[in-house]
Backbone as a chain_set.jsonl record, in Angstrom:
{"seq": "MNILARFNKKYTIDINNCWVWHASKLKNGYALFTDKNGKTVTGHRWSYQQFIGLIPNGLVVDHICRNPSCVNPNHLQAISQSNNIKRSLLVKVRSARTHCKHGHEFTPENTKYIKGQRGRRCATCAYISKLNSKRNKNLS", "coords": {"N": [[-8.834, -2.02, 29.393], [-10.261, -2.459, 26.221], [-9.591, -4.818, 23.516], [-9.635, -3.692, 20.92], [-9.307, -0.942, 21.41], [-6.756, -1.044, 22.491], [-5.312, -1.944, 20.266], [-5.75, 0.241, 18.502], [-4.209, 2.222, 19.685], [-1.653, 1.777, 18.881], [-0.818, 2.65, 16.396], [-0.256, 5.283, 13.961], [-1.715, 7.611, 11.647], [-0.628, 8.195, 8.401], [0.24, 10.473, 5.643], [-0.556, 9.072, 3.406], [-2.706, 7.74, 4.226], [-2.066, 5.408, 5.468], [-2.088, 3.202, 8.206], [0.258, 3.377, 10.28], [2.241, 1.225, 12.037], [3.582, 1.403, 15.292], [4.432, -0.095, 17.367], [5.629, -3.278, 18.499], [7.497, -4.973, 15.982], [8.312, -7.165, 13.258], [11.563, -7.92, 11.824], [11.362, -7.312, 9.127], [9.52, -5.297, 9.063], [6.811, -5.847, 9.464], [3.908, -5.561, 11.461], [3.474, -6.609, 14.859], [1.175, -8.095, 17.041], [-0.496, -8.792, 20.068], [-3.092, -10.933, 20.532], [-6.457, -11.373, 21.958], [-6.262, -13.843, 23.152], [-3.732, -14.032, 24.004], [-1.937, -14.715, 22.093], [0.666, -14.054, 19.796], [0.361, -12.331, 16.836], [0.504, -11.326, 13.351], [0.011, -7.893, 12.721], [-1.34, -6.878, 10.443], [-2.812, -9.055, 9.516], [-4.45, -9.51, 11.736], [-5.882, -7.108, 11.76], [-7.224, -7.262, 9.279], [-8.898, -9.479, 9.748], [-10.366, -8.501, 11.909], [-11.728, -6.21, 10.917], [-12.617, -6.78, 8.318], [-13.083, -9.574, 7.864], [-12.967, -13.201, 8.006], [-9.962, -14.702, 6.776], [-9.925, -16.117, 3.69], [-9.439, -19.629, 3.09], [-6.285, -20.681, 1.884], [-5.493, -18.21, 0.984], [-3.513, -15.197, 1.278], [-2.815, -12.182, 3.14], [-2.422, -9.203, 1.551], [-0.591, -6.15, 1.257], [-1.89, -3.487, -0.265], [-0.9, -0.963, -0.411], [1.79, -1.368, -0.269], [3.254, -1.079, 2.036], [4.668, -2.613, 4.651], [4.322, -2.076, 7.36], [1.813, -1.079, 7.637], [-1.491, -1.213, 8.902], [-4.01, -0.647, 8.067], [-7.205, -1.606, 7.278], [-8.406, -1.0, 4.848], [-6.322, -0.96, 3.127], [-5.622, -3.504, 2.708], [-5.744, -6.76, 1.238], [-7.078, -9.924, 0.486], [-5.399, -12.366, -1.206], [-4.049, -14.804, -3.536], [-1.02, -16.616, -2.792], [0.706, -16.815, -4.97], [-0.11, -14.647, -6.584], [0.537, -12.601, -4.825], [3.32, -12.757, -4.819], [3.833, -12.174, -7.516], [2.893, -9.504, -7.626], [4.714, -8.278, -5.905], [7.148, -8.66, -7.277], [6.588, -7.191, -9.593], [6.415, -4.587, -8.569], [9.067, -4.227, -7.757], [10.374, -4.322, -10.242], [9.196, -2.133, -11.57], [9.958, -0.016, -9.853], [12.65, 0.019, -10.254], [13.028, 1.215, -12.657], [14.407, 3.908, -14.483], [13.505, 5.755, -16.235], [10.494, 6.974, -17.798], [8.022, 5.423, -20.004], [8.136, 7.017, -22.23], [10.604, 8.063, -22.264], [11.326, 10.098, -20.483], [13.201, 11.171, -17.706], [13.01, 9.805, -14.399], [13.11, 11.926, -12.023], [13.353, 13.678, -8.846], [11.911, 16.056, -9.3], [10.444, 15.453, -11.534], [8.654, 13.454, -10.952], [5.619, 12.065, -10.0], [3.636, 11.004, -7.335], [0.822, 9.173, -6.993], [-1.917, 9.416, -4.985], [-3.526, 6.693, -3.457], [-2.964, 4.97, -5.47], [-0.677, 2.528, -6.668], [2.802, 2.987, -7.249], [4.457, 5.307, -9.465], [4.314, 8.315, -11.436], [5.221, 9.902, -14.429], [5.814, 13.305, -14.384], [6.043, 15.046, -16.528], [4.777, 13.643, -18.625], [2.217, 13.538, -17.489], [1.551, 16.239, -17.49], [1.537, 16.792, -20.268], [-0.537, 15.105, -21.037], [-2.649, 16.333, -19.705], [-2.723, 18.804, -21.045], [-3.393, 17.91, -23.63], [-5.922, 16.859, -23.111], [-7.363, 19.161, -22.428], [-7.136, 20.507, -24.86], [-8.558, 18.795, -26.55], [-11.123, 19.072, -25.425], [-11.674, 21.71, -26.083], [-11.896, 21.507, -28.826], [-14.239, 20.205, -29.149]], "CA": [[-8.943, -1.502, 28.036], [-10.616, -3.547, 25.303], [-8.538, -5.146, 22.555], [-9.652, -2.745, 19.808], [-8.697, 0.293, 21.908], [-5.32, -1.309, 22.615], [-4.81, -1.98, 18.885], [-5.785, 1.594, 17.934], [-3.169, 3.067, 20.299], [-0.336, 1.344, 18.412], [-0.499, 3.159, 15.06], [-0.628, 6.649, 13.583], [-2.129, 7.67, 10.249], [0.27, 9.074, 7.644], [-0.387, 11.228, 4.549], [-1.118, 8.123, 2.443], [-3.775, 7.076, 4.97], [-1.584, 4.154, 6.047], [-2.071, 3.133, 9.66], [1.642, 2.945, 10.474], [2.428, 0.551, 13.317], [4.74, 1.908, 16.031], [4.748, -1.017, 18.466], [6.522, -4.374, 18.101], [7.507, -5.343, 14.566], [9.318, -8.1, 12.782], [12.676, -7.219, 11.175], [10.945, -6.842, 7.804], [8.582, -4.182, 9.223], [5.433, -6.255, 9.723], [3.424, -5.32, 12.822], [3.177, -7.737, 15.731], [0.125, -7.738, 17.989], [-0.94, -9.894, 20.917], [-4.548, -10.972, 20.497], [-7.141, -11.556, 23.244], [-5.878, -15.141, 23.714], [-2.318, -13.963, 24.365], [-1.146, -15.208, 20.969], [1.244, -13.001, 18.978], [-0.013, -12.47, 15.433], [0.877, -10.13, 12.582], [-1.021, -6.856, 12.852], [-2.163, -6.707, 9.247], [-3.769, -10.176, 9.479], [-5.431, -9.262, 12.797], [-6.719, -6.003, 11.295], [-8.089, -7.782, 8.222], [-9.917, -10.326, 10.363], [-11.206, -7.683, 12.789], [-12.538, -5.23, 10.202], [-13.149, -7.286, 7.048], [-13.631, -10.914, 8.084], [-12.017, -14.309, 7.961], [-9.112, -14.81, 5.6], [-10.299, -17.369, 3.029], [-8.407, -20.668, 3.027], [-5.398, -20.646, 0.729], [-5.135, -16.839, 0.61], [-2.688, -14.413, 2.192], [-3.239, -10.784, 3.181], [-1.443, -8.37, 0.847], [-0.667, -4.693, 1.445], [-2.044, -2.784, -1.535], [-0.062, 0.233, -0.295], [3.169, -1.855, -0.281], [3.885, -0.696, 3.302], [4.465, -3.736, 5.564], [3.95, -1.599, 8.697], [0.443, -0.566, 7.592], [-2.55, -2.107, 9.377], [-5.294, -0.098, 7.622], [-7.922, -2.669, 6.567], [-8.7, -0.564, 3.478], [-5.108, -1.16, 2.341], [-5.33, -4.937, 2.756], [-6.551, -7.566, 0.326], [-6.781, -11.352, 0.515], [-5.074, -12.85, -2.552], [-3.251, -16.03, -3.519], [0.405, -16.383, -2.579], [1.358, -16.597, -6.268], [-0.384, -13.252, -6.968], [1.306, -11.753, -3.915], [4.702, -12.763, -5.322], [3.838, -11.44, -8.79], [2.777, -8.072, -7.309], [5.968, -7.848, -5.305], [8.15, -8.589, -8.343], [6.216, -6.095, -10.47], [6.793, -3.347, -7.889], [10.53, -4.127, -7.828], [10.735, -3.999, -11.626], [8.79, -0.748, -11.858], [10.721, 0.951, -9.065], [14.022, 0.047, -10.763], [13.071, 2.004, -13.887], [14.948, 5.259, -14.326], [12.821, 6.619, -17.19], [9.137, 6.553, -18.157], [7.977, 4.744, -21.302], [8.386, 8.001, -23.278], [12.003, 8.46, -22.181], [11.59, 11.158, -19.507], [13.874, 10.642, -16.515], [12.348, 9.913, -13.108], [13.863, 12.729, -11.057], [12.399, 14.157, -7.829], [11.069, 17.111, -9.861], [9.631, 14.925, -12.632], [7.968, 12.246, -10.507], [4.393, 12.278, -9.227], [3.107, 9.829, -6.657], [-0.615, 9.375, -7.014], [-2.548, 8.86, -3.793], [-4.479, 5.622, -3.693], [-2.478, 4.082, -6.517], [0.708, 2.112, -6.472], [3.748, 3.426, -8.253], [4.736, 6.712, -9.72], [3.962, 8.761, -12.769], [6.075, 10.949, -14.985], [5.12, 14.593, -14.317], [6.02, 15.598, -17.886], [3.693, 12.949, -19.34], [0.948, 13.958, -16.884], [1.304, 17.595, -17.977], [1.19, 16.675, -21.687], [-1.867, 14.487, -21.072], [-3.6, 17.368, -19.278], [-2.838, 19.755, -22.159], [-4.14, 17.239, -24.705], [-7.316, 16.755, -22.683], [-7.947, 20.512, -22.567], [-7.2, 20.796, -26.295], [-9.676, 18.002, -27.088], [-12.378, 19.665, -24.954], [-11.885, 22.945, -26.846], [-12.261, 21.15, -30.194], [-15.607, 19.633, -29.149]], "C": [[-9.281, -2.671, 27.101], [-9.553, -3.691, 24.217], [-8.49, -4.166, 21.387], [-9.014, -1.415, 20.212], [-7.182, 0.127, 22.03], [-4.658, -1.324, 21.24], [-4.697, -0.565, 18.324], [-4.718, 2.523, 18.506], [-1.792, 2.809, 19.694], [0.017, 1.818, 17.004], [-0.86, 4.642, 14.959], [-0.975, 6.623, 12.096], [-1.241, 8.669, 9.516], [-0.479, 9.731, 6.476], [-0.987, 10.334, 3.469], [-2.283, 7.336, 3.038], [-3.378, 5.676, 5.43], [-1.695, 4.281, 7.558], [-0.716, 2.532, 10.014], [1.855, 2.468, 11.908], [3.699, 1.044, 13.996], [5.102, 1.03, 17.216], [5.676, -2.108, 17.922], [6.355, -4.717, 16.632], [8.527, -6.447, 14.34], [10.421, -7.299, 12.104], [12.296, -6.657, 9.807], [9.857, -5.766, 7.861], [7.154, -4.562, 9.521], [5.089, -6.096, 11.206], [3.206, -6.633, 13.562], [2.183, -7.273, 16.783], [-0.261, -8.976, 18.781], [-2.458, -9.864, 21.001], [-5.134, -11.266, 21.878], [-6.804, -12.88, 23.915], [-4.413, -15.169, 24.139], [-1.392, -14.473, 23.279], [-0.618, -14.023, 20.161], [0.964, -13.301, 17.511], [0.492, -11.24, 14.672], [-0.31, -9.165, 12.583], [-1.909, -6.714, 11.638], [-3.19, -7.845, 9.131], [-4.859, -9.977, 10.544], [-6.408, -8.186, 12.352], [-7.7, -6.485, 10.23], [-9.235, -8.586, 8.84], [-10.874, -9.531, 11.248], [-12.201, -6.831, 11.997], [-13.191, -5.752, 8.924], [-13.795, -8.659, 7.23], [-12.542, -11.968, 8.013], [-11.212, -14.277, 6.67], [-9.458, -16.143, 4.939], [-9.125, -18.356, 2.965], [-7.592, -20.545, 1.748], [-4.986, -19.251, 0.303], [-4.262, -16.198, 1.684], [-3.187, -12.978, 2.147], [-2.107, -9.922, 2.618], [-1.686, -6.901, 1.162], [-0.752, -4.034, 0.071], [-1.113, -1.568, -1.565], [1.432, -0.095, -0.338], [3.939, -1.468, 0.98], [3.65, -1.813, 4.326], [4.08, -3.326, 6.981], [2.518, -1.079, 8.764], [-0.548, -1.625, 8.052], [-3.948, -1.57, 9.02], [-6.028, -1.176, 6.828], [-8.291, -2.296, 5.128], [-7.502, -0.719, 2.552], [-4.74, -2.637, 2.243], [-6.279, -5.704, 1.845], [-6.119, -9.02, 0.428], [-6.596, -11.833, -0.922], [-4.27, -14.142, -2.43], [-1.774, -15.669, -3.313], [1.111, -16.119, -3.909], [1.103, -15.169, -6.768], [0.386, -12.276, -6.094], [2.751, -11.644, -4.402], [4.8, -11.973, -6.621], [3.765, -9.938, -8.554], [4.091, -7.524, -6.778], [7.051, -7.694, -6.365], [7.866, -7.431, -9.281], [6.622, -4.754, -9.859], [8.31, -3.155, -7.965], [10.979, -3.726, -9.22], [10.407, -2.543, -11.936], [9.632, 0.268, -11.103], [12.173, 1.033, -9.527], [14.154, 0.883, -12.035], [13.576, 3.411, -13.597], [14.248, 6.269, -15.229], [11.409, 6.092, -17.443], [9.162, 5.931, -19.551], [8.214, 5.697, -22.477], [9.794, 8.6, -23.181], [12.317, 9.582, -21.207], [12.179, 10.544, -18.24], [13.012, 10.832, -15.262], [13.295, 10.629, -12.147], [12.871, 13.158, -9.987], [11.433, 15.214, -8.379], [10.086, 16.57, -10.909], [8.881, 13.645, -12.245], [6.781, 12.628, -9.646], [4.008, 10.95, -8.596], [1.617, 10.069, -6.482], [-1.255, 8.655, -5.842], [-3.574, 7.798, -4.173], [-4.079, 4.667, -4.797], [-1.045, 3.706, -6.214], [1.575, 2.707, -7.565], [3.862, 4.925, -8.38], [4.39, 7.032, -11.155], [4.899, 9.877, -13.181], [5.286, 12.258, -15.006], [5.027, 15.231, -15.698], [4.889, 14.975, -18.689], [2.326, 13.364, -18.803], [0.565, 15.343, -17.386], [0.863, 17.57, -19.441], [-0.223, 16.1, -21.834], [-2.942, 15.511, -20.707], [-3.811, 18.396, -20.396], [-3.653, 19.159, -23.302], [-5.617, 17.134, -24.374], [-8.023, 18.085, -22.828], [-8.135, 20.859, -24.055], [-8.383, 20.049, -26.924], [-11.021, 18.555, -26.659], [-12.702, 20.921, -25.768], [-12.303, 22.651, -28.275], [-13.686, 20.624, -30.285], [-16.672, 20.688, -29.285]], "O": [[-8.668, -3.736, 27.179], [-8.723, -2.803, 24.022], [-7.403, -3.842, 20.908], [-8.262, -0.828, 19.435], [-6.422, 1.041, 21.713], [-3.568, -0.778, 21.068], [-3.675, -0.206, 17.74], [-4.362, 3.514, 17.869], [-0.854, 3.556, 19.971], [1.053, 1.424, 16.47], [-1.645, 5.173, 15.745], [-0.568, 5.712, 11.375], [-1.105, 9.821, 9.927], [-1.691, 9.563, 6.34], [-1.834, 10.782, 2.697], [-2.781, 6.389, 2.43], [-4.238, 4.853, 5.745], [-1.427, 5.342, 8.122], [-0.565, 1.311, 10.043], [1.67, 3.222, 12.863], [4.761, 1.103, 13.377], [5.992, 1.379, 17.991], [6.427, -1.866, 16.977], [5.244, -4.751, 16.102], [9.464, -6.634, 15.116], [10.237, -6.112, 11.833], [12.845, -5.643, 9.377], [9.329, -5.365, 6.824], [6.341, -3.684, 9.808], [5.877, -6.451, 12.083], [2.806, -7.636, 12.972], [2.327, -6.189, 17.35], [-0.344, -10.075, 18.233], [-3.043, -8.892, 21.479], [-4.394, -11.393, 22.854], [-7.028, -13.037, 25.115], [-3.91, -16.201, 24.582], [-0.196, -14.646, 23.51], [-1.367, -13.09, 19.871], [1.286, -14.377, 17.009], [0.863, -10.236, 15.281], [-1.467, -9.569, 12.463], [-3.105, -6.457, 11.773], [-4.317, -7.614, 8.692], [-6.035, -10.238, 10.294], [-7.617, -8.323, 12.538], [-8.883, -6.147, 10.28], [-10.4, -8.391, 8.491], [-12.059, -9.853, 11.327], [-13.374, -6.741, 12.36], [-14.213, -5.218, 8.493], [-14.926, -8.878, 6.797], [-11.352, -11.657, 7.967], [-11.709, -13.881, 5.616], [-9.301, -17.194, 5.56], [-7.972, -17.958, 2.805], [-8.139, -20.331, 0.667], [-4.209, -19.103, -0.641], [-4.275, -16.608, 2.845], [-3.901, -12.596, 1.219], [-0.991, -9.914, 3.138], [-2.826, -6.462, 1.314], [0.229, -4.032, -0.673], [-0.602, -1.195, -2.621], [2.256, 0.815, -0.435], [5.169, -1.528, 0.985], [2.533, -1.949, 4.826], [3.561, -4.15, 7.735], [2.056, -0.679, 9.833], [-0.464, -2.785, 7.651], [-4.946, -1.992, 9.604], [-5.521, -1.622, 5.798], [-8.468, -3.176, 4.286], [-7.641, -0.622, 1.333], [-3.666, -2.98, 1.75], [-7.45, -5.353, 1.698], [-4.924, -9.315, 0.454], [-7.503, -11.728, -1.748], [-3.86, -14.52, -1.333], [-1.345, -14.558, -3.622], [2.017, -15.288, -3.972], [2.008, -14.544, -7.321], [0.838, -11.235, -6.572], [3.332, -10.559, -4.394], [5.734, -11.194, -6.81], [4.485, -9.174, -9.198], [4.523, -6.437, -7.16], [7.791, -6.71, -6.357], [8.793, -6.752, -9.723], [7.121, -3.879, -10.567], [8.783, -2.045, -8.209], [11.866, -2.885, -9.37], [11.228, -1.813, -12.492], [9.985, 1.31, -11.656], [12.859, 2.01, -9.228], [15.265, 1.221, -12.445], [13.214, 4.021, -12.591], [14.368, 7.478, -15.032], [11.162, 4.893, -17.314], [10.204, 5.914, -20.206], [8.464, 5.248, -23.595], [10.136, 9.523, -23.919], [13.474, 9.989, -21.107], [11.702, 9.513, -17.763], [12.372, 11.868, -15.082], [14.169, 10.01, -11.539], [11.664, 13.021, -10.186], [10.272, 15.264, -7.973], [9.03, 17.159, -11.14], [8.517, 12.849, -13.111], [6.902, 13.402, -8.696], [4.049, 9.905, -9.245], [1.208, 11.065, -5.885], [-1.151, 7.435, -5.717], [-4.378, 7.983, -5.087], [-4.76, 3.671, -5.043], [-0.3, 4.461, -5.589], [1.113, 2.905, -8.689], [3.423, 5.691, -7.521], [4.198, 6.14, -11.981], [5.312, 10.695, -12.359], [4.201, 12.314, -15.587], [4.033, 15.888, -16.007], [4.13, 15.68, -19.354], [1.38, 13.523, -19.574], [-0.603, 15.6, -17.677], [-0.089, 18.258, -19.81], [-1.005, 16.565, -22.663], [-4.009, 15.551, -21.32], [-4.941, 18.809, -20.66], [-4.508, 19.835, -23.875], [-6.469, 17.299, -25.247], [-9.159, 18.138, -23.3], [-9.154, 21.427, -24.45], [-9.119, 20.613, -27.734], [-11.975, 18.52, -27.437], [-13.861, 21.167, -26.103], [-12.997, 23.463, -28.887], [-14.275, 20.598, -31.365], [-17.86, 20.367, -29.301]]}, "num_chains": 1, "name": "protein.A"}
């Protein structure tokens, strides 16, 4: 079996289009994969190099989807370590919020997760925005 076929057998695709790794992982959830030279590497870095290209010097591979078990090359981006840390801190800050900027509580019923984007959105604000958009179209 070639290496790509072996790699493809180790993940499944979830509803967010993440390629979720089900083979060996580090404790923090990052995929582990043995390359053609017998060297164990992280799966997301291998995927990036296989499907996108070399990782530029000084950059790290970041999961745009924030899922460390994801090896989908479309969810990976080469960025500086300082930007990687900033993104991680921003996600922690945003996920700790209990209310949107307009004061609506983030409850399971009032929270929308938007595919392809990080974070969550207040369903009440989304509904109000939709109504305003329709109202503006009718006034035109």
